[in-house]
N, C-alpha and C positions, 0 to 999 in steps of 0.2 A: 211162176216166174219168167221173167224176161232176163236176159243176160243184154248189159250193153243197149236199155229199152230206147235209147233216142236214134242209135246209127241211121233210122228210117230217113232222119232228113239231114244226112250231113251235107255242107257247102259243095260243091265242085268244083269252086274257084277261090278257096278259102287256104289260107297259106299252113304246113304243119305245127301241129301245136310246141310250144317249147318247150315243152319235157321231151321231144321225141330225139333220137338222140344228132351227133352232127351229124353222121354220116347219111342219116336217111333225109334232113333236109339241107345237103350239099349237092346231093345228088338229084330230089327235086327240083330246086335250082337249078342247076345244070342241064337235065334231060327231063321239064317237066310234061311234055309233050307225051313221053314212058312211063316216068314214075307216076304222076296223079295217077291215074288211071289203074295203075297197081293198087296202090294204098285205097282206092275207091273201094273196090274189090276186095282186098281182105281186112279193110276197116268197115264193113256195113257187114251187120250180124241180125238187124230185123228188118222186114219190109209192111210190117201192118203201123198204123199211125198211135197213139198213146189209148187213143177212142176204142180205136178195131183191138188193141190189143185186152181190153180193160169184159169188151163185149164179148170177147172172145175165152175171157174167165181168166185174167193173169189179173192178181192184186200184191204179188210184188215187184215193183219196178226198180230196175239198178241204176240209178241216174248220177254219171258223169261228170262233172261242177265244175265250169275252167271262165277264168278271165284271158279277153286275149292281149297277148302284147303290144304297149302303147297305145291301148284303145282312150282315150280321156272319162269314157263313159262309166256309170258301173254297173253296164249290164252284163248279165251272166249267161254262158252260152252251156252247153252241151257238146263232149270231146270226144274222138276214137280216134287217134293220128289227126284227125281235123274237124273243125268246129262245126255246128249244126248250123241252119239258117235259121233255128226257133231260138226266144233267150228261154232263160227256167223258168219266168216272170212268168213268159205266153202259156206254157208248159205243167205248170199249177191251179194256173186258172181252168184250162183244159180237163184236167183232172177233177179240180173242185166243182164241175160243171156236171160232170158222170158221176160222182159223189150226191147231187144234191136231187138228181132223179133215181138211185138207186142207195136211200138212207140204211139201210138194212147191212152196207156192204161196210166191209175192213179192207182198208190197202195199207200198204208197207212201203213207202219211199225209204228205198234205202241210198243215200246221199254221199259221195265220196268223192277221191280224187282230188279238186281243188286248188287245181293249177293255176297259180298266180296270182290266188285269192291272201288281199293282205287283211289283217283284222277287223278294218273299216269295211272291205266288202263281205267279211263272213257275217259282222251285224247287219248291213244291210239284206243277205241273207235271210237271218235269220225274223228280220222287221216283214217281210216279205212273206213268207213261211206264214207267220201271223196273223197279217194284217187280212190276209187269203183264206186261209182256212180257219183260224177264229176259234169258236167251239167245238168245232170237229179235231180239234187234234185229243191225243190222251193227254188224258190230265196225271199229274207227276205223284207216283206215290200210289197208283190206285193198280189193286191187281186184275190182272189179262181175263181171269175166271170171272170177279162179279163185273164185270164191266161190260163187258158180251151180253146181249147184242148191241145195247145201244152205242157202243166206239164206232166213230165213223171214218176219222183218219189218222194214222200213225204217221210221223219221219222219224228220220233215226238216222245218224252215225255223229262221230266223233273225233272219225282219222280227220289227223291237221287239224283241227279245230284251237281255239284259243280253249281251254276245258273249263277255265269258271266258267265264262259267258254261255257252252254251250252246255254245261250240268245244269245253270241256272232257267233255262229256256226249256230243256226239254228231256224227259227222261227215258228217250231210246236212244241204246250206243249198240256201233256196230264195231268190232273187231273183224279184220280182214287176216288170214293168211292164206297168202298165194302157193300153192304144193306144185303148179308142172313144172316140168323142167323141159325148157323151150329146144336144148338139143335133142330131144329125142324124134324120131321122123315118124310124120302121121302113115305114109305107107303101111303103117305094121299095124293099121286099123285095117286091114285087109286079110289077116295071117288067120291060120284057125285060132288061135289061143287073143284073138280080138278085144275079145270081152273082160278076160283077165288082164290084159296091157292096157288096155283104156280108162280102167278106174282102179289101177294102182296109182299109190301117192306117187312115183315119181312121174305121170304123166297126166297132161292137159285137165287138169279138174282144178275147181275154184270154189275155196268153199268160205263161207262166213256165220261167228256165231253172234246171234239179236241176243241182247242178254232186257230184258224188260221185267221183272219182279218174278218172272219163268222162265224159260227159255226158248228159242227159236235156234233150228240149224235148217241151215241152209244149201243145197247143197247146186252146184254151178257145174251142168252138163256137157258145157262149153267147150269147144273144142279150140286148138290154139297151133298155129303154122309155125315154123322157124323159114327161114333164109333159104336154107337149101332146098325145102319142100314147096316153095314159091317158084324157085329156079326152075326144079325139076316139074311145074306143070305152068306154067308161061301162060296158058289160057284157061289155068282152074281160075278156082274164084273160093272163098270161106265156105257163102252158098253149097257148094258142091261141093266140098268136102264135109259140109255135118249132112247133107242130106243123103249120100253116099251110107255114113254111117248110122243114122236114124234106127232101120233092125238093130242094130245092137244097143242104142242106147233104150232101144223101146224093151226089149228085155230085161235089162238093167233095172229101168222106171219097176216095173211089173214085178220083182224081187224085194223091190222095197217096204221098210213097214213103218206108218204113222205113230207117232205119241210123245210120251216124255224121256222114254229109257234112253242109254245113251248110244246104242245102234240106231236109232230112230230117227226119221231125217222129218224134217214138219214143213221142209219149202224146199218145192227144186227147179232152178232157174234154168231154162235153157237158150238155142240161137232158133232162131226163124220159126221159133210158137202157132203160128197158122199151119203151119207145113205136118203130115200126118196126125198122130191121134195126142199129140204130146201132154196136151191140157187136158184130157179125158181120160190118159192115164192114170194122172198123179189125181186127179180128185176124187178117179175110183178106187185108189189108195185106202180112202176113208172106209170102204165099208171093210176092209181089214180090225177097223177099233173094234 
């Protein structure tokens, strides 16, 4: 999986999203030449396009969907502090084109956030999904075991959506549980106990539970920075921080086990998935089954 899948195309001219703090908006308005480049450096989590991520082996995509404030159109974008240059609809078509050339593949789209979406816009999103993917959507009340391999496309989420509408349209749900504590300093990742610290519940972890007949468990191994870390590392970026931690993340991945048991992991989502052997290491976990 890829965490914050769409940040490779964040709009350099975009305003800060409506969901961000007043302080961030104020600083960006007062000192855009300084603050905006910093926002871009610490908001970008991927460099590969959606198609390139799929070609690399990613099958779980983390879509943060939003509607721009004061935008009279129904266009939806992706967001991570700022908005993307591409629309949600364009990317869904791109995923479809890839699926049509890879008919035996399974793709899970975890759609969430929904900043600025009204009920009307939710319905528009659902209509787009149904129109674009049609029979490739996972049917309701179908066992995952019995439906493989014909399954082509899974779309999921429930968060912040009108429950009746969403439940009627799609049978996959996501419950997200944020476990990280942004007050922790990422400099601790260089300590001898980095592995134990990085993967404690008090630090830099993002988990999802995805329910569909059976259960998937998605572990997000993405790091997150706090303001103190950014100030201490004025020339740093999320990419630099992630690349420094890859050896530690690699060790943790290799220690995991796939399967249905409580302690097992089904999907691992990370940042900058084209770097290192992340995809290869995750796929090789299947040899443990």
